[in-house]
C-alpha positions as CSV (number, residue, x, y, z in Angstrom):
1,M,-14.4,-1.1,-14.5
2,C,-18.1,-1.1,-12.8
3,L,-19.1,-2.0,-9.3
4,F,-22.9,-3.0,-8.3
5,M,-24.1,-4.4,-5.1
6,S,-26.4,-7.4,-5.7
7,Q,-29.1,-8.9,-4.2
8,G,-27.5,-11.8,-2.8
9,K,-23.9,-12.0,-1.4
10,P,-22.6,-8.4,-3.0
11,S,-19.2,-8.2,-5.7
12,V,-17.4,-6.1,-7.9
13,V,-16.9,-7.0,-11.9
14,I,-13.8,-5.4,-13.8
15,T,-13.3,-5.3,-17.0
16,P,-11.2,-4.0,-19.1
17,G,-10.5,-1.1,-19.8
18,D,-11.7,1.2,-22.7
19,S,-8.6,2.8,-23.9
20,P,-7.1,-0.1,-25.7
21,I,-10.4,-0.4,-28.9
22,G,-9.6,3.8,-28.6
23,Y,-6.2,2.6,-29.9
24,S,-6.5,-0.1,-32.1
25,I,-9.1,2.4,-33.7
26,L,-6.3,5.3,-33.7
27,L,-3.6,2.2,-35.2
28,F,-5.9,1.6,-37.4
29,V,-7.4,4.7,-39.4
30,L,-3.6,5.8,-39.4
31,S,-2.7,2.2,-41.4
32,V,-5.4,2.8,-43.4
33,L,-3.7,6.8,-44.2
34,A,-0.8,5.1,-45.9
35,I,-2.0,2.8,-47.9
36,P,-1.0,4.8,-50.9
37,F,2.7,3.2,-49.4
38,L,3.5,0.4,-48.8
39,I,4.0,0.0,-45.0
40,G,-0.3,0.4,-45.5
41,I,-1.0,-2.5,-47.4
42,V,0.5,-4.3,-45.3
43,L,-0.4,-3.0,-41.8
44,V,-4.1,-2.4,-42.7
45,P,-5.1,-6.8,-41.7
46,F,-3.0,-6.5,-38.9
47,T,-4.2,-3.5,-37.0
48,G,-8.0,-4.3,-38.7
49,L,-7.9,-8.1,-36.6
50,Y,-6.2,-6.0,-33.8
51,F,-9.4,-4.2,-32.8
52,L,-11.8,-6.7,-33.4
53,Y,-9.4,-8.7,-30.9
54,Q,-9.4,-5.6,-28.4
55,V,-14.0,-5.4,-29.3
56,I,-13.9,-9.4,-28.7
57,H,-11.6,-8.9,-26.0
58,C,-13.7,-5.8,-24.1
59,Y,-17.2,-7.7,-24.1
60,N,-16.1,-10.7,-22.8
61,H,-13.2,-10.1,-20.6
62,W,-13.5,-10.2,-17.3
63,I,-13.1,-10.7,-13.3
64,R,-15.9,-10.6,-10.8
65,V,-15.0,-10.7,-7.5
66,T,-16.6,-12.1,-4.2
67,Q,-16.6,-12.3,-0.5
68,S,-14.8,-16.6,-1.1
69,K,-13.7,-15.9,-4.8
70,I,-12.6,-15.1,-7.4
71,D,-13.6,-16.2,-10.7
72,I,-11.9,-14.9,-14.0
73,H,-13.3,-15.4,-17.4
74,Y,-11.3,-15.3,-20.7
75,L,-13.2,-15.5,-23.6
76,L,-14.2,-18.9,-23.7
77,Y,-13.2,-20.2,-20.3
78,T,-13.0,-19.6,-17.0
79,V,-10.9,-19.7,-14.3
80,T,-12.3,-19.8,-10.2
81,I,-9.6,-19.1,-7.3
82,P,-10.9,-19.6,-4.0
83,K,-9.6,-17.0,-1.3
84,N,-8.0,-19.1,0.6
85,E,-5.4,-19.7,-2.0
86,F,-5.4,-16.0,-3.8
87,I,-1.5,-13.7,-2.2
88,R,-2.5,-11.0,-3.9
89,A,-2.9,-8.7,-7.3
90,T,-0.4,-6.6,-8.4
91,L,0.2,-4.4,-11.5
92,K,2.9,-3.1,-13.7
93,E,2.2,0.1,-15.5
94,T,2.3,0.1,-19.0
95,G,3.7,4.2,-19.7
96,V,0.5,4.8,-21.7
97,G,-1.6,6.4,-19.9
98,K,-2.8,4.7,-17.2
99,L,-2.9,1.5,-18.7
100,S,-1.5,-1.8,-16.0
101,V,-1.6,-5.1,-16.9
102,L,-3.2,-6.3,-13.8
103,T,-1.5,-10.4,-12.3
104,L,-3.5,-12.1,-9.6
105,H,-1.0,-13.9,-7.8
106,T,-2.3,-17.3,-5.6
107,I,-0.7,-20.8,-4.6
108,S,-1.3,-22.4,-7.4
109,G,-0.1,-19.8,-9.8
110,K,0.3,-16.2,-11.4
111,Y,-2.9,-15.4,-13.5
112,H,-2.2,-12.8,-16.1
113,F,-5.7,-10.7,-16.9
114,G,-4.6,-7.7,-19.3
115,L,-5.1,-4.0,-19.0
116,V,-7.1,-1.8,-16.7
117,D,-7.4,1.4,-16.7
118,N,-8.3,2.5,-13.7
119,P,-5.1,0.4,-11.3
120,K,-6.3,2.4,-8.3
121,Y,-9.8,1.1,-7.6
122,A,-8.6,-2.4,-8.6
123,E,-5.9,-2.6,-6.2
124,D,-8.9,-1.7,-3.5
125,V,-10.8,-4.2,-5.2
126,F,-8.1,-6.8,-3.9
127,F,-7.0,-5.2,-0.8
128,E,-10.8,-5.7,0.9
129,F,-11.0,-9.8,-0.4
130,K,-8.1,-10.3,0.8
131,N,-8.3,-8.3,4.0
132,K,-12.4,-7.0,4.7
133,T,-16.1,-9.2,4.2
134,Q,-17.8,-6.4,2.5
135,Y,-17.9,-4.7,0.0
136,Y,-19.3,-0.8,-0.9
137,D,-19.6,1.4,-3.5
138,Y,-16.6,2.7,-4.8
139,E,-17.8,6.3,-4.8
140,T,-19.8,6.7,-2.1
141,E,-18.6,5.4,0.4
142,R,-15.6,2.7,0.7
143,H,-14.2,1.2,4.1
144,T,-11.0,0.4,3.0
145,Y,-8.1,2.2,5.2
146,T,-6.9,4.6,1.9
147,Q,-10.2,6.4,2.9
148,S,-12.1,7.4,5.8
149,T,-15.7,7.1,5.7
150,Y,-16.1,11.2,5.8
151,S,-15.7,13.1,2.4
152,S,-13.2,15.5,2.0
153,S,-16.1,18.7,2.7
154,Q,-17.0,16.4,5.8
155,K,-13.0,17.0,6.5
156,Q,-12.6,20.5,5.9
157,T,-16.4,21.6,8.1
158,D,-14.8,19.0,11.0
159,Y,-11.1,20.8,11.0
160,S,-13.2,23.8,10.9
161,R,-14.9,23.0,14.5
162,D,-11.8,21.7,16.0
163,S,-12.2,24.4,19.6
164,E,-16.0,22.1,20.4
165,H,-13.8,18.8,19.7
166,S,-10.9,17.9,22.2
167,R,-7.7,16.7,22.1
168,E,-7.9,13.5,23.0
169,D,-11.2,12.8,19.6
170,I,-8.7,14.7,17.4
171,L,-6.5,12.0,18.1
172,T,-7.9,9.2,18.0
173,K,-9.3,10.2,14.3
174,N,-5.3,10.1,13.5
175,E,-4.3,7.8,15.5
176,R,-7.3,5.0,13.5
177,K,-6.0,6.1,10.6
178,G,-2.5,4.8,11.7
179,K,-3.0,2.0,12.7
180,E,-5.7,1.2,9.1
181,L,-2.3,1.5,7.5
182,E,-0.5,-0.6,9.8
183,D,-2.5,-3.8,9.9
184,A,-2.0,-3.4,5.6
185,V,1.4,-3.0,5.7
186,F,1.2,-6.5,8.6
187,S,-1.1,-8.2,6.6
188,F,1.4,-7.8,3.4
189,I,4.9,-8.4,4.8
190,S,3.5,-11.2,7.7
191,S,1.2,-14.1,4.5
192,P,2.8,-16.7,3.2
193,G,4.3,-15.9,-0.2
194,N,4.8,-12.4,0.3
195,I,7.8,-12.0,1.6
196,P,11.2,-14.0,-0.4
197,G,12.9,-15.3,2.6
198,Y,13.3,-16.8,6.8
199,H,11.7,-14.0,8.7
200,R,8.5,-13.4,11.6
201,E,7.4,-9.6,12.4
202,L,6.4,-8.2,15.7
203,R,4.2,-5.3,16.1
204,N,3.4,-1.8,18.7
205,V,7.0,-2.8,20.3
206,Y,8.5,-1.0,23.1
207,V,11.9,-0.4,24.2
208,Q,13.0,1.6,26.7
209,R,15.4,4.0,26.6
210,P,18.8,4.3,28.2
211,D,16.8,7.4,29.7
212,G,14.0,6.1,30.4
213,S,11.9,7.8,27.9
214,T,9.8,4.7,26.0
215,T,9.7,4.6,21.8
216,E,6.8,2.9,19.8
217,I,7.8,0.9,16.7
218,D,5.2,0.1,14.2
219,L,6.4,-2.9,12.8
220,I,9.2,-4.9,12.8
221,M,10.5,-7.7,10.0
222,I,13.3,-9.6,11.2
223,H,14.6,-10.3,7.8
224,D,17.8,-13.4,6.9
225,A,18.3,-9.8,5.1
226,G,18.5,-7.2,8.1
227,I,16.3,-6.6,10.7
228,Y,13.5,-4.1,8.0
229,V,11.4,-1.4,11.0
230,F,8.1,0.0,9.7
231,E,6.9,3.7,10.3
232,C,3.4,4.3,9.3
233,K,2.3,7.2,8.9
234,N,-1.6,7.7,6.7
235,H,-1.6,11.7,6.4
236,A,-4.0,12.4,3.1
237,G,-2.4,15.5,1.3
238,N,1.0,17.4,-0.3
239,I,4.1,16.3,2.1
240,Y,7.1,17.8,2.5
241,G,9.9,16.7,4.1
242,S,14.1,17.5,4.7
243,V,15.8,14.9,6.9
244,G,17.4,17.4,8.9
245,N,13.8,18.7,10.0
246,N,11.9,18.0,13.1
247,T,8.2,18.5,11.8
248,W,7.1,18.1,8.0
249,A,4.5,20.2,7.1
250,V,1.0,18.1,5.8
251,F,-1.3,20.5,3.7
252,Y,-4.6,18.5,3.8
253,P,-7.5,19.6,0.8
254,G,-8.6,23.2,1.5
255,G,-5.5,24.5,3.0
256,E,-5.6,23.2,6.1
257,K,-2.0,22.4,7.5
258,H,-0.6,20.1,10.3
259,N,2.7,19.0,10.8
260,P,3.6,15.4,12.1
261,P,7.2,14.3,13.3
262,N,9.5,13.8,10.6
263,P,9.1,10.0,9.9
264,I,13.0,9.8,8.4
265,R,14.4,10.9,12.5
266,Q,11.6,9.1,13.7
267,N,12.4,5.7,13.2
268,A,15.7,6.1,13.0
269,G,15.0,6.9,17.0
270,H,13.6,3.5,16.9
271,I,16.8,2.1,15.2
272,N,19.0,3.7,17.4
273,A,16.9,1.9,20.3
274,L,17.3,-1.3,18.6
275,S,20.9,-0.9,18.0
276,D,21.2,-0.5,21.9
277,Y,18.6,-3.1,23.5
278,L,19.6,-6.3,21.6
279,K,23.7,-5.2,21.5
280,M,23.5,-5.3,17.1
281,Q,25.5,-3.2,14.9
282,R,23.6,-0.2,13.2
283,S,24.5,-1.5,10.0
284,C,21.8,-4.9,10.5
285,F,18.7,-2.4,10.6
286,Y,16.9,-1.0,7.4
287,S,13.6,2.0,7.8
288,C,11.3,1.7,5.5
289,V,8.9,4.8,6.0
290,V,5.1,3.7,4.9
291,L,3.0,6.3,3.8
292,G,-0.4,5.9,2.7
293,R,-2.8,5.9,-0.8
294,E,-3.7,9.4,-0.9
295,A,-0.2,10.7,0.7
296,C,0.5,13.1,-2.5
297,L,5.2,13.6,-1.9
298,K,5.6,16.8,-3.1
299,K,9.2,17.3,-2.1
300,V,10.3,14.6,0.4
301,P,14.1,12.9,0.5
302,E,15.1,10.2,-1.3
303,D,16.1,6.9,-0.6
304,D,19.4,5.8,0.2
305,S,21.6,2.8,1.3
306,H,19.9,2.5,5.1
307,C,16.4,4.2,4.3
308,F,13.0,4.4,1.5
309,I,10.1,6.3,1.9
310,S,6.9,4.8,-0.3
311,K,3.5,5.1,-0.8
312,Y,2.0,1.6,0.6
313,Q,1.4,1.4,-3.6
314,N,4.4,1.3,-4.1
315,L,5.9,-1.1,-1.2
316,E,6.1,-4.2,-2.7
317,R,8.3,-3.1,-5.6
318,K,10.5,-0.7,-3.4
319,L,11.0,-3.9,0.1
320,M,11.5,-6.8,-3.1
321,N,14.2,-4.5,-4.8
322,Q,16.1,-3.8,-1.5
323,I,15.7,-7.5,-0.1
324,Y,17.8,-8.4,-3.4
325,H,20.0,-6.3,-3.3
326,S,21.4,-7.3,0.4
327,S,23.2,-10.3,1.5
328,V,22.0,-12.7,4.3
329,R,23.0,-11.6,8.0
330,L,21.0,-13.4,9.6
331,S,20.4,-17.6,10.6
332,A,17.3,-19.2,11.2
333,D,19.0,-19.5,15.0
334,D,19.7,-15.6,14.7
335,I,16.2,-14.7,14.0
336,G,14.5,-16.8,16.4
337,T,17.2,-15.5,19.8
338,I,15.7,-11.8,18.5
339,Y,12.2,-13.0,17.8
340,A,12.2,-14.4,21.2
341,C,13.9,-10.8,22.4
342,L,11.0,-8.6,21.8
343,E,8.1,-9.8,21.8
344,P,7.2,-9.7,25.7
345,L,8.0,-6.0,24.5
346,T,4.6,-5.8,22.7
347,K,3.1,-7.3,25.9
348,V,4.1,-3.6,28.3
349,S,0.9,-1.9,31.1
350,E,-1.6,0.5,29.9
351,E,0.3,2.6,32.2
352,V,3.1,2.0,30.0
353,K,0.6,3.1,26.4
354,E,-0.9,5.7,28.1
355,K,2.6,7.3,29.2
356,H,4.2,7.2,26.3
357,K,1.2,8.8,23.9
358,R,1.2,11.7,26.4
359,D,5.3,12.3,25.9
360,I,3.9,12.5,22.0
361,R,1.4,14.5,22.6
362,E,3.2,16.7,24.5
363,K,6.0,16.8,22.1
364,Y,4.3,17.4,18.7
365,G,1.0,18.6,19.8
366,D,-2.3,17.7,17.8
367,F,-1.3,16.3,13.8
């Protein structure tokens, strides 16, 4: 794959990885070595043709992504997908190295591109295409939620200078990263065609607990299969935690350690507050803990029937799996009623928001 900046509108070109050619050469050589045996004579013409196909495929097959459209070139013809028809891109791992099959989903159907050997890069490209208006050099400056605008070495320098910055400045950076992940998740669950079934979405819902304190819920999807409550944490490091701990441990590059609140317990508290407020059974709710692309889940709890933990790039698979294995719980009227009940809770005063932030800072400090 390669990325370039043109003189006019910026664009990205994706080509098939070289790995398929390498594998086809290996198969051809092995079949030649097996010529003394009957199977070699049979395999040589097939592996030879496969090698030629891969060469032609690699040099005559590409995708060009601009701000307004996607062009897919298939050997002899080109398909154009306007931005307003694009839904999402999915990658399916092949189990061979890092190769994945890329599929583009549009309003009119699906387009299978073939194998790519850098799926994370492809994900970033199509995420930007759908949610951004500008492209940046992949290796030097990527303005997406997957990476901050400063490098790992700069991050380490910033950490060493914590004493020179106020707590508010540090938390603002963390909050900004968290909001970028929330934006991405909300865009995915609210975009037409992404989630099957009838559903409505809310974000930044402030629910008051019986003791008078307030809990803020990142995202809620009211679906006919139940109420999905999302807690988004955009940590970029090695993550360790268990269900029972009040806090988890995140080790950043360079050895910096933070102890953010346990997102499972945090979201369980959100769901308990929602359950009390709506007077609905706990079984109607499902907890979705979403972590950023750069998170490395070293030791975290396994998914269960009412909660999953997922990196953003695996969210679609885990969410679809849970929905497909759930029965219909809510009618369209139920969804409308719940939405009308919760929607006013997204319009709280600035005083309520600031008090909630102060309470979080007092309880967990800088994380």
